[in-house]
N, C-alpha and C positions, 0 to 999 in steps of 0.2 A: 504493499500500500504506500509506504513512504517513498519508494522508488518512483512509483507512478505519479505521486504528487510533485516530486522534484522535476520529473520529466515534463509534466504539464506546465510547470512554472517556467522552465527553459523554453518551452514551445512559444511562449509570448515573445521572446527575442526573435525567433525565427518564423514569426507570423508574417511571411514575406511573399512577395511576388517572385516567380522563378527568374525573371530577367536579371534581378540584382545579382544572383549568384552565377548566372551565365556570363554576365559581364565581368564579375569578379574572377572567374576562371580565365577570361582573356587578359585581364590586368596582371594575374599571377604569371600566365605564359609569357607575357611581354615584360616581365620584371618591373612592373609599375606599382607594385603594392606599397612601396615606401614613399611615393609621391604624397604630399600633404594637400588634402582636398578641403575646401570650405564649402559647406552647403547651408542655405538659408531655409527655414520653414516659415512661411508667411501665408496670408490670404489676400485675395484680390478685391472682394466685394463683401458686403453684408446684406441681410434682407432689407434693411431700410435705408442703406447708403450711409449709415453712421458708424458706430464703433463696435467691436467685439470684446468679450471678456475673456481673458486668458485663463484656461484650466487645463490640467493634464501634465504640466511640467514635472510635478511630483512623480507621477508615474513613469515618465520618461527617464528620470534619474533612477528610479528603482529598477527599471528595465536594464539600464546599463550596468547597475550594480549586480543584477542577476547574471548578465553576461560575464562579468569579471570574477564572479564567486562560484560558478557552476563547475563541478568537477569534470575533468576531461573525459572520464568514462561515460558520464551522462551525455556530454556533448557528442561523443562518438556514437553512442546508441541512437541519437536522433539523426545525426548527419549521415551516418552510413546508410540509412534507409531512403535518403532523398538526394544525396550527392554521389554521382557515379565517377567523377574525375578524381583519381587517387591523390594527385598532388594538392588539389583544392581541399579535399577531405581532410588531409593531414594538417593543412594550414588553418582550417576552420576549427578543428579540434583544439588547437593551441591558441586560438584568437582571444585577445582581450582588448578592451578599448583603452587606448593609451593617450587619446587626445584631450581637447577641451570642449566644454559646452558652455556657451553664453546664452542667456535667455532673459526674457521678461518674466517676472515672477507670477505665480497663480494669483488671480485677483486683479491683474493689471488691466486697465483699459487700453486697448490697442486699436490701431487703425489700419486700412488696407496698405499692402506693400511694405510694411515695416517687418524687419526680421524678428519674428517671436522667439525662435530658437536658432542659434547658429552653431553648427558642428564643425570643428576644425581638427582633423585627424588623418592618419594614413588612409589612403584611398579606400581600401576594402572595408576598413572599420566604418567609415562614414557611409559608404555605399549601402551596406546591408541593413542600416538602421532606417532607411527611407520609409518603407511601408509600415514597420512597427510604430515609428514616431507619428506618421500621418494618421494610422488607425486610432491611436490614443488622442492625439490633439483634435482631429476633425470631429470626433464624437463629442468630447467633453467641451470643446469650445462652442459647438453648435447648441449644446444644452445650456451652458452658462450664459450665453448671449441671449438665448430665448427666455431663460428665467429672468434675465435682466430686463427684457422688454415687458414681460408680464408683471413682475413685481413693481416696475416703475409706474405702470398704468394703475395697478391696484393700490398703491400707496395712498393713505397710511395703513390700509387693511393688509395684514400679513397673508402670505401665500405658502401653502404646504404642498410639497411635491408628492403626488399620490399615484405616479405612473409606472411603478415597477412591473405591473402585469402586462403593460403595453410596450415595455422596452424591448429592444432587439437583442435578447439573450442575457445571460448571467452577468457578464462583465459590464454590459451596457447598463443594467439595473444598479449594480454595485457602484461603479464610479460615476455613472450619470446622476444619481442622487447626490453624490458629493459635489459634482459640478453645479448642480442646481442651487445647493447651498452657497457656494461661492458666488453664484449669480444673483443672490438675494433672497432665496427662499428661507422662510423662518424655521422650517422643519421638513421632514420626510417621513416616509413609512416603511422603509426597508430595513429588516433586521440585520443583514450582513453588512450593510453600510454602517449601521451603528456599531457592529462588532469591529470592523477594520478601522474606522475613523473616529470612533467615540463620539458619534453624533446621534443623539438620542432620537429613536423612532417613535412615531405617534400613530394612532388609528382610532376609528370609531366602531362601527358594526356593519355587517352586510345584510342584504335583504334575505339571504339564505339562512342567516342566524335567526331572524324573526320567523321565517317559514318553518323551521324545524319545530317550533312550538305548536304548529297547526295553521289553520285557515281562519282568517277574520279578525275582528276587533278584540275578542276575548283572548285569542292566542297571541296577538301582538302585545297586549297589556301584560300577559304572563312573561313574555320575553323581556320587556322593559324592566319589570320587577326583578327578575332573576339577575339581569345585568347590573342593576344598581346594587342589589344586596351583595353580589360577589365582588364588585369592583370598588365600592365606595371608600373602603379603607385600605385598598392596595397602595403601593408606592406611586404607581401611575394612576391617580385617582380622578382622571377625566371621565366624565359621564356624558357622552354624546349619543343621543338616541336618533336613529334613522326613522323618519316619520312618514315616508311617502310610499310604503309598501301597498297600502290599500287606498286611503284617501287622506291626503296631507292635513287638511284642516279639519275635517269632520270626524276622522278617526285617529290618525297619528298624533296630531297635536294635543287632542283631548287625553289620549292615553298617556302621553308624555307628562302632561301637567298632573294627572292623577297619580302616576307612578312617583314623580318627584315629591308630591305632597305626602303620600302615604309612607315614604321612606325618609321623611324629614330633610329633604334636600331643598334648600332655598339660598338666599343671598348670604347666609351665614355659613354655608358650606365651605370647607377649607380647600377644596379642589375646584376644578372647572366643571360646569354642566351646561347643557343646552341641547340643541337638536341639529341635524344635518337634513338638507333637502337635496335630492338627486334627480328630480324630474319636475316637469310642469313649469309654469310661468314663475321663474325664480324672483323676479323683481316684485310681482304682485303678492306671491306667497310669503316672501320674507317680511314685507311690510305688515301683512295681516298677523303674522306670528309675533312680530315685535310688539304690536299693539296689545295682543292677547296676553303675552308675557308680562308687560308692564302693568296691565290691569290686574294681574294675579300677584304682582309684587315681586316678580322674577326679573328685577332690573339687571342682574348680572349674568342672566342666562345668555349663552352665546348662540349665534346662528351661523352655521357653516353651509356654504353653497358649493355644490359640485355639479357635474354633468357636463362633460365636454367643453369646459371653459377654456377660453383663449383670450388674448389681449383685446381682440375686438369685442367679444361677448362681455367682458369685464367692463370695458369702457362704456358699453351700452347699459349695463346694470347700474354703474355710477350715475349716468345721465338720467336714469329712471328713478334714482333715489332709493335703490334697493337697501334694505336693512341687513348688513352683513358684518360679521366679526372675523371670519376667516374664509378664504377661498381655498378649495382643494382642487388643484390642477393635475390632470393626468397626462394623456398622450401629447398635448400641446407642448409640454416641457420634455417629457421622457424621450420623444423622438424628434423634437423640434419640428412639429408636424407640418407647418406651412413652409419650412425650408430645411428638410432633413439632411441635405448635403452641405456641409459648411464650406467646402472647396478649398481647404488649405493644400499648399503645394510645397515641395522640397526641391530646391533648385541648387545646382552647383554654381558658385560665384567666383571661385579662385582655385588655381592649381599650382602648387609650389610658388605661392605668393604672386603668381601672374593672374591678373583679373580676367574673368570670363563673362560673356554676355550671351543671352539668347535673343535672336531677333525673330519677329513674328509680323504677318500682315495685320494681326490683331494687335493694335497698340497696347492694349491692357496686358498682353503676354510678353512684352519686352521686358526682360529682367534688369535689375539693378546690379552692377558688377561689384566685385571687391568685398573685403571683410569689413563689416559695417557695425555700428552701434547707434542707439537712438536716445536723443535727449528730448525732454518735454520742457517747454518754455511757458512761463506763467506771467500774466500781466501784473500790474501794480495792486490789483485787487485779489490776487491769488487765483485767478481763473486760467485754466489751461488755454493758451492763446495759439500755440502751433507746436508740432513736433518736427525735430530737425534730425535727419538721418545723415551721419557722417562716416567717413572712413576711419577705421581703427588706426591710430598713430598719426592721424591728420592733425596738425596743429592750428592752422589758420583760423578756422571758424571757432575752435574752442577757446583760443586766446581772445577773440572778439567777444565771446560770451562772458569773459571775465573782465577784460581791460578796455574795450573800445568804448567810444562815445555813443555808438549806436550799433545795433544788430541788424543786418539786412537779410531779409528772407525773400527768396525769389520763387515764383510759381514755375515749375518746370514746363508746363504746356503754354503759358502766356507770359512772355517776357516783359509785358507792360504791368503785370500784377506784382507789385513789390510792397513789402511792409518793412517799416523802420521802427525799431524800438530803442529808445535812448537809454544810455547807461544809467543804472539806478531805478529804472522803471520796470524791470523784469527780473525774475529769478528763473532758475532752471534745475532740473533733476535728471540724472542719467538713469534711464530705465533698464538698460542692459546690464545684467549682472553675471559674474563668473560663477557658475555652479559646479563645474568639473574642470580640474586642472591636472594635466598629465595622468589622466584616468582616475583620479581621486576626487571624491565629492568633497566640496568646501563647506565651510560653516554657513554659507548662505542658504544651504538646504534646510536649516533649522527653522527658517522664517516661514517655511510652507508645510511643516509637519502637521500643524493643526489647521484643518480647512476653515475653522471659524476665524483664525488669524487672517487667512486669505480673504474671507468674506468682509471682515472689518477693514482690511486694506482697500478692497473694492468700494465699500461704502464711503471711506474717507476721500478716495479719488473721485468718486461720483459727485461729491459736493463741489469739486473744482471744475466740473463740466458745466458750461453755460447752459441755461434752460433751454435755449433755442436749439441746442445740439442734442438735447435729450428727448425731444418729442419724437414720437414713433413715425410719423409720416413726414416726408421731406425735411429731415432735420437740416439745420443750417450747416453748410459745409465747413469742415475743420481743415485748417492748413497743415498739410504734410509736405515739408520741404526737404530737398536734398541740399547738402552743402555745396559750396562753389567747387571744390576739388572733385567731389563725386559727380557733380554734373559734367564737368569737364572730361572726367574719365569715361563716363557713359557715352558722351557724344563723340569723343575721339574713337572709341571702339565702333560705334555705329558708322562713322565716316570711313574707317578702314574696311569694314565689311562692304559698304556701298561701293567702294572702289573695285572690289572683286566682282560685284554684281554688274 
């Protein structure tokens, strides 16, 4: 059993596409394995044209740690079944990651075409990580970004991630709920997410629980009574009754009120109590329930709304004045339902310190060359004004950010769009952090060990995003600029290629 568990854990490292190993065979045959390659993981667009929320870097670091600590016997058992080239097999069995990983941390707010993760390592080490990294980052960033959209529109009402049963498999439910927390959800419902990340899971009850007691009003009342008697003194003493199995207002609500009264549950109760509605006209029903609760003296009774909620539905509920204390959101978050493919990519930008570029007839697919890092610039009010992508080791723009009288920001696509910030009227922060150096995880990793720390980091940075840039529809465009030296490099390479054409 233990051997199987270890093998399955290592399989996450080799959760890859065949071509990465086919290419690695060629690199080894051509004695290119010691060339130092730099790859960027980034995304090109978001659902609303705004920002994404970084999630998954913690798991990428754990993935590399698995690669470096797995016994060679285990590696051989896996590789010998899928790799037929003997020379490559022996190389992979001994392979460890010896390079560096630079990244934005989990919880960071990121924009298109910025390097989220940069791997700089010997060529094959960097190459075989492509699919595993994208597998982790695309799923988690899709969910964290969707959770951000939903929690922003729901604010100040908390959102619980209820989508494990709709998630695309075990790992998606496990890490997806963690990503949802990073993206702003107040809680989740998944036990294994609680076990791995120490994030408390919550839940109410199902329709099938009620039906087990029989059919009709009397059976429903029995189910409520049993639930309250069993749960009211438990450590998790939340008493939320699902009231739409038969008739929300005429049966469910009345049974809930009776059950609460008969079990002495009222506003003096030391835990949480209330009801959940999972069908019908949620706005209308919630207002009627709130009115009834208040008339009975149940001022602290909470109302949870569920049933295929999304940011659009929640926005509509708010506009209708729905009475709600918690939203439970399922597949809209769990699979980022309206945009399930986040679209992150992993592109080579340098080989042996020589910058590389990919040209495309689709302008959006032209890559930014070189080993880069990202700075965020804030105006005098502390609001994020622009992001500046610079070349690592480049001095000119960094010195300007510290010493010059003004900082010049140029729009790549429109030379007439320029911004000037005077010295003393702006501050900046480096977003790119070193998480792995020479194959060893650095102390920066500790900042992401607790997903709640990443969530708090996200919340603090969200405060610094202008309100116009947080709206869900047509958000105000954020400035993402490249340094002068990076722009010169990019267009020099494009010019050289155009000469060949």
